[in-house]
N, C-alpha and C positions, 0 to 999 in steps of 0.2 A: 504494500500500500504506500503510495507516494503522498507525502505531506506537502501541500502547496499553500503558501501564505500570501495574503494580499499585502500590498505596501501599506505600512502604518498600522498593521494589525499584529498584536502580540500573539505568539503561538499558544495554543490551548494545551493544557495538561489535565491530568485527572484532578488536580487540586485547584485549577483555575488558571488565570493568566500569569505570566512570569512576573508582571508588575505587582500582582497581589501577593506573591511569595516574599517580596522584599518588604521589610517593615520600615522602609525609609520614610523620613518625614516628607511632607508634601512639597517643601521647598526644594528638596533634592530631585523629586520627580519633575518639578517645573524647570529645572536647570536646562533641559533641552530647549525649552521655549525661550529662555533668557538668552541663549547663545545665538538666537536668530535676530536679536536686536542690534542695530548699528552701534550703540554705545559700547557693547561688548568688544567689538573689533577696535574701536578707538582706544579703550582702556588696554587691550591686549598689545596694541602697537606701542603705546606709551611705556608699558612695562618692559617690552622688548628693547626699546631704545635706552631706557634707564639701565637695564642689565648690561647691554653692550658697552655703554660708556664706562661704567665702573669696571667691567671685566677688562676692557682695553687698557685702562689706566693701571690696574693692578698687574696685569700681565707684563706691561711695559716696565714697571718698576721692578718686578721680580726678575725679569731678564737682565735689566741694566745692572742689578746688584748681584747677579750670578746665583740666585736662589732657585736651583733646579727643582727641588721638592715642592716649594711653593708654586712655581710656575706650573708644574704638572697638576697639582691639586686645584689650582684656580682654573686651569684649562678644562679639567675633567668634571668638576662639580659645578652644577648650576644652582645657585642660591638666590637668584634675582638680585644680585648686588650686595647681599648681606656679608658673605665671606670676604668679598673684595673690599668693602668698606672697612671691615675689621682688620684685614691685612694692612691696608694703607694706614690706618690709624695707629695700630699697635705693633705689628710684627715686621714691617719693612726695615731694612737697614737704614739708619739715618745717614744722610749725606754730611760729610765733613764740610764745615763752612770754609770757604776759600777767601781768606783775608789777604788783601794786597798790602804789602809793607813797602814803604818808600824809604 
């Protein structure tokens, strides 16, 4: 027997629809509707730009200071800028001030 589903229809089981099997809150089930709103894509693009700026700065500083472990960690882990900000704020090697003497 071949099961054929219509588009937008949840498959039927002996216990009811798949959606009824999850005890998810209503806002979780409405998430699919929220992703169709234009504001979702605007916010998503802004978050991506934010993350790329911080990641670029942190990778640049890690490479310039020869911190290979930090470079690999920053490159491989996506924390939407959080790890990058912490690295720049606390763990990067501080540059020695270059004072000119006359």
